PLY file of the C-alpha trace (Angstrom):
ply
format ascii 1.0
element vertex 326
property float x
property float y
property float z
element edge 325
property int vertex1
property int vertex2
end_header
186.00 -46.39 253.83
183.81 -49.71 254.09
183.53 -51.12 257.49
185.46 -54.04 258.26
188.72 -54.87 260.56
191.59 -53.22 261.02
194.55 -55.19 260.79
198.05 -53.22 261.63
201.13 -55.12 260.51
204.62 -54.03 261.23
207.66 -54.02 263.97
206.83 -54.85 267.83
209.73 -53.51 269.92
210.82 -51.70 273.52
213.26 -49.09 274.02
215.55 -49.33 276.37
217.10 -45.80 277.37
219.90 -44.74 279.67
221.63 -41.91 280.79
225.29 -41.36 281.32
226.01 -38.32 283.70
229.22 -37.91 282.18
230.72 -37.41 278.59
231.79 -40.60 276.65
234.94 -38.85 274.93
236.43 -38.50 278.62
236.83 -42.33 278.48
237.74 -42.45 274.87
241.36 -42.92 273.89
241.83 -42.08 270.07
244.84 -44.06 269.71
243.26 -47.20 271.22
240.40 -46.98 269.46
240.92 -50.77 267.78
241.22 -52.14 271.45
238.08 -50.17 272.67
236.50 -51.78 275.68
234.88 -49.49 278.14
231.67 -49.59 280.61
230.01 -46.71 281.79
227.76 -46.06 285.13
224.34 -45.28 284.06
221.90 -42.83 286.32
218.49 -44.32 285.22
216.89 -46.80 283.19
213.64 -46.01 280.82
211.82 -49.09 279.36
209.36 -47.60 276.76
206.91 -49.40 274.54
207.48 -49.09 270.94
207.29 -50.55 267.26
205.46 -48.75 264.85
202.21 -51.37 264.79
201.69 -51.20 268.49
202.11 -47.43 268.48
199.62 -47.38 265.81
196.99 -49.59 267.35
197.07 -48.03 270.95
196.14 -44.69 269.41
193.18 -46.42 267.66
192.23 -48.07 270.61
191.93 -44.65 272.70
189.74 -43.47 269.76
187.51 -46.36 270.49
188.26 -48.23 267.91
189.71 -52.13 268.03
192.66 -52.68 265.57
194.25 -56.05 264.97
197.89 -56.12 265.93
199.76 -58.51 263.05
203.67 -59.06 264.09
205.86 -60.85 265.81
207.35 -61.11 269.38
208.98 -63.07 272.33
208.07 -64.81 275.06
208.74 -61.70 277.04
205.82 -60.17 275.43
203.40 -60.77 278.16
203.39 -57.54 279.98
203.43 -55.37 276.96
200.56 -57.26 275.62
198.53 -56.85 278.52
199.25 -53.17 278.48
197.69 -53.23 274.96
195.04 -55.26 275.50
193.75 -53.08 278.19
193.83 -50.37 275.50
191.41 -52.10 273.66
194.09 -53.74 271.18
193.34 -57.22 269.59
196.55 -59.04 270.10
195.27 -62.36 269.69
197.33 -62.57 266.08
200.53 -62.04 267.29
202.98 -64.85 266.56
205.21 -65.38 269.64
208.66 -66.94 268.78
209.78 -69.74 270.93
213.60 -68.75 271.15
213.73 -65.19 270.23
213.44 -61.99 272.44
210.89 -59.48 271.67
212.71 -56.99 268.88
214.58 -54.14 271.14
216.12 -50.58 271.10
218.87 -50.25 273.70
220.74 -46.51 273.95
222.80 -44.58 276.20
222.98 -40.89 276.40
225.80 -39.10 277.83
225.70 -35.25 279.04
226.48 -33.91 275.42
223.70 -36.07 273.90
226.55 -38.38 272.42
224.74 -41.84 272.27
225.94 -45.46 271.99
223.11 -47.40 270.77
222.41 -50.92 269.30
218.89 -52.47 267.47
218.45 -56.39 268.47
215.50 -57.49 265.65
215.29 -60.75 267.63
211.39 -62.14 267.25
210.68 -59.66 264.43
212.37 -61.81 262.04
209.96 -64.64 262.58
207.08 -61.69 261.27
207.46 -63.20 257.69
206.23 -66.74 259.00
202.57 -64.92 259.47
199.65 -65.54 257.32
197.20 -62.82 256.90
194.04 -64.96 255.59
193.64 -67.07 259.07
193.64 -63.74 260.77
191.27 -62.48 258.08
188.99 -65.73 259.02
188.93 -65.02 262.65
188.12 -60.91 262.69
186.31 -60.57 259.49
187.21 -58.89 256.24
189.69 -56.30 256.35
188.67 -52.63 255.80
192.65 -52.04 255.33
195.80 -54.23 256.36
198.02 -51.42 257.02
201.72 -52.70 256.16
204.33 -50.67 258.39
208.29 -51.07 258.71
209.00 -54.91 259.65
210.95 -57.41 258.76
211.48 -56.68 255.03
210.59 -60.46 253.88
207.41 -60.08 256.20
206.37 -56.87 254.34
206.79 -58.40 250.81
204.97 -61.17 251.91
201.91 -59.36 253.43
201.79 -57.19 250.37
201.36 -60.42 248.02
198.95 -61.65 250.30
196.68 -58.60 250.15
197.16 -58.26 246.30
196.47 -62.11 246.03
193.34 -61.98 248.15
192.04 -58.59 246.91
192.50 -57.35 250.92
192.86 -53.41 250.74
196.41 -52.11 251.97
198.04 -49.38 253.25
201.97 -48.83 252.20
203.98 -47.37 255.09
207.59 -47.99 254.72
208.98 -45.68 257.07
212.33 -46.42 258.66
212.83 -49.06 256.40
212.85 -47.27 253.24
216.44 -46.27 254.30
217.65 -49.62 254.01
215.35 -50.85 251.05
216.21 -51.17 247.30
214.37 -49.72 244.52
212.75 -52.89 243.66
211.64 -53.57 246.96
209.97 -50.62 247.62
208.50 -50.49 244.19
206.47 -53.96 245.23
205.99 -52.53 248.35
203.96 -49.65 246.70
202.49 -50.72 243.67
198.77 -51.35 244.06
198.74 -49.78 247.36
194.91 -47.77 248.52
197.08 -45.24 250.43
200.74 -44.55 250.78
201.76 -43.12 253.73
205.37 -41.22 254.22
206.63 -37.86 255.53
208.00 -35.01 252.95
211.93 -36.66 253.41
210.53 -39.91 253.01
208.44 -39.13 249.77
211.64 -37.75 248.25
213.45 -41.04 248.89
210.75 -43.07 247.58
210.80 -41.14 243.86
214.80 -41.29 244.13
214.81 -44.99 244.91
212.12 -46.12 242.70
213.12 -44.05 239.60
209.25 -43.12 239.81
208.21 -39.51 239.32
205.56 -38.12 241.86
202.95 -38.20 238.84
203.91 -42.33 238.22
203.83 -42.87 242.02
200.52 -41.59 242.13
199.03 -43.34 239.11
199.80 -46.46 241.29
198.11 -46.02 244.68
194.94 -44.75 245.93
196.01 -41.41 247.08
199.14 -40.39 248.75
199.31 -38.94 252.57
202.37 -36.95 253.32
203.09 -35.45 256.69
204.83 -32.34 256.72
205.97 -32.10 260.54
204.88 -28.65 262.05
203.43 -27.61 258.69
200.53 -30.22 258.80
199.79 -32.89 256.24
199.11 -32.81 252.24
196.77 -35.74 250.63
197.41 -36.06 247.03
195.87 -38.18 244.28
195.51 -38.49 240.69
192.00 -37.89 240.79
191.90 -36.08 243.53
192.54 -32.31 244.29
195.20 -31.86 246.87
193.90 -31.55 250.38
196.30 -29.61 252.73
195.31 -29.33 256.79
197.65 -27.31 259.12
198.82 -28.87 262.33
196.81 -28.64 265.57
197.27 -25.40 267.32
198.69 -24.53 270.37
201.13 -27.56 270.39
204.00 -27.69 273.13
206.61 -29.74 271.27
208.65 -32.04 273.80
209.60 -35.28 272.01
208.85 -36.20 268.66
209.22 -40.08 268.71
205.92 -41.70 267.69
204.22 -38.49 266.12
203.94 -40.06 262.60
202.33 -43.44 264.09
199.84 -41.36 266.04
198.82 -39.05 262.91
198.28 -42.76 261.11
196.14 -43.85 263.87
193.88 -40.36 263.99
193.71 -40.69 260.14
192.43 -44.36 260.01
189.97 -43.48 262.93
188.62 -40.42 260.72
188.01 -42.75 257.60
186.79 -45.66 259.55
183.95 -43.29 260.86
183.42 -41.87 257.19
184.80 -38.60 257.89
186.10 -37.70 254.90
190.04 -37.31 253.84
190.12 -33.54 255.05
188.51 -34.46 258.28
190.66 -37.83 259.13
193.63 -35.48 258.71
192.62 -33.13 261.04
191.79 -36.22 263.48
195.31 -37.25 263.12
196.70 -34.18 263.53
195.05 -33.50 266.63
196.00 -37.32 267.78
199.67 -36.51 267.01
200.10 -33.35 269.01
199.12 -35.47 271.98
202.09 -37.36 271.47
204.77 -34.51 270.54
203.97 -33.21 274.03
204.83 -36.25 275.91
207.70 -38.39 276.42
207.08 -42.09 274.90
204.89 -43.17 272.16
202.24 -44.87 274.33
202.19 -42.31 277.28
199.39 -39.95 276.41
196.02 -39.81 277.65
193.01 -37.87 277.25
189.06 -37.92 277.78
186.66 -38.07 274.29
185.61 -34.57 276.03
189.10 -33.15 276.06
189.73 -34.41 272.55
186.71 -32.90 270.90
187.73 -29.83 272.76
190.75 -29.65 270.88
189.61 -30.44 267.52
187.62 -27.28 267.88
189.88 -25.02 269.03
192.01 -26.00 265.75
189.75 -26.74 263.28
186.32 -25.29 264.27
183.12 -26.42 265.88
181.96 -28.41 262.82
184.71 -30.69 262.82
184.30 -31.00 266.59
180.43 -31.77 265.78
181.66 -34.85 263.49
184.20 -36.02 265.75
182.07 -36.12 268.91
179.40 -38.52 267.07
181.69 -41.09 267.57
183.07 -40.83 270.55
0 1
1 2
2 3
3 4
4 5
5 6
6 7
7 8
8 9
9 10
10 11
11 12
12 13
13 14
14 15
15 16
16 17
17 18
18 19
19 20
20 21
21 22
22 23
23 24
24 25
25 26
26 27
27 28
28 29
29 30
30 31
31 32
32 33
33 34
34 35
35 36
36 37
37 38
38 39
39 40
40 41
41 42
42 43
43 44
44 45
45 46
46 47
47 48
48 49
49 50
50 51
51 52
52 53
53 54
54 55
55 56
56 57
57 58
58 59
59 60
60 61
61 62
62 63
63 64
64 65
65 66
66 67
67 68
68 69
69 70
70 71
71 72
72 73
73 74
74 75
75 76
76 77
77 78
78 79
79 80
80 81
81 82
82 83
83 84
84 85
85 86
86 87
87 88
88 89
89 90
90 91
91 92
92 93
93 94
94 95
95 96
96 97
97 98
98 99
99 100
100 101
101 102
102 103
103 104
104 105
105 106
106 107
107 108
108 109
109 110
110 111
111 112
112 113
113 114
114 115
115 116
116 117
117 118
118 119
119 120
120 121
121 122
122 123
123 124
124 125
125 126
126 127
127 128
128 129
129 130
130 131
131 132
132 133
133 134
134 135
135 136
136 137
137 138
138 139
139 140
140 141
141 142
142 143
143 144
144 145
145 146
146 147
147 148
148 149
149 150
150 151
151 152
152 153
153 154
154 155
155 156
156 157
157 158
158 159
159 160
160 161
161 162
162 163
163 164
164 165
165 166
166 167
167 168
168 169
169 170
170 171
171 172
172 173
173 174
174 175
175 176
176 177
177 178
178 179
179 180
180 181
181 182
182 183
183 184
184 185
185 186
186 187
187 188
188 189
189 190
190 191
191 192
192 193
193 194
194 195
195 196
196 197
197 198
198 199
199 200
200 201
201 202
202 203
203 204
204 205
205 206
206 207
207 208
208 209
209 210
210 211
211 212
212 213
213 214
214 215
215 216
216 217
217 218
218 219
219 220
220 221
221 222
222 223
223 224
224 225
225 226
226 227
227 228
228 229
229 230
230 231
231 232
232 233
233 234
234 235
235 236
236 237
237 238
238 239
239 240
240 241
241 242
242 243
243 244
244 245
245 246
246 247
247 248
248 249
249 250
250 251
251 252
252 253
253 254
254 255
255 256
256 257
257 258
258 259
259 260
260 261
261 262
262 263
263 264
264 265
265 266
266 267
267 268
268 269
269 270
270 271
271 272
272 273
273 274
274 275
275 276
276 277
277 278
278 279
279 280
280 281
281 282
282 283
283 284
284 285
285 286
286 287
287 288
288 289
289 290
290 291
291 292
292 293
293 294
294 295
295 296
296 297
297 298
298 299
299 300
300 301
301 302
302 303
303 304
304 305
305 306
306 307
307 308
308 309
309 310
310 311
311 312
312 313
313 314
314 315
315 316
316 317
317 318
318 319
319 320
320 321
321 322
322 323
323 324
324 325
């Protein structure tokens, strides 16, 4: 990986999570669902920072890099911005909407784990107004532009601009795959230096694009497929398949944000020029911290603790390689 800035484009959002101590079903009259109007007194409210781009930027910042956040938020972004900047994230290029709030997910869960949820895209829809060239002029030529799940028109615009300006880009459609047609997915993938997905998403990409696995690999530099507790697989048309086991000793608590953390670690490893296998190891260790924590940006560690965990999972040589950069 050549030196340069890391631009991380994607959704910026907050999660508003509430818990109802009873059962929703006790307040629902099946014969009257067409006239539904109910209210629930909740026990608590948790507001968690989220959005794929800030999640990835936070992880990169924890590993000592300074990523550039590219996305759209509302004027209510102030506290979130301060948090990210304290963790080494460059937020100077975030577009701030004058009329819309930051995207948010609002969810109430009852005692049976049934949920009522809503997603408000809000300012995310204005991400399509962002041009990358002025950002690159400010921070320098990018090593990569990661294009994560966001407003679909923004994802398309960023992808086209990367092709036109020869910015190396990473395709990471993730949550948008389920809502996108084959034409859009083909457009977002073709020519990517790296294609990120989990195993289910990789099959969805094949199904929706109509491309075989070999055809996909012929159109990207290489593909990184996360396999959950089984680790990660890296494949490429001119690359011997690399498989890396997940980090050892993981006590899984909550999986939200694990994929974003893996991407952070992987990109940090590439920025350190460790090689693909070592980069995947860094990604797996960072992902372990997230799955062991409730919340996508609530984990913490010292650099010494991180290196020790790399050694525990992958050996002394792997740890020494990481320690040289922390």
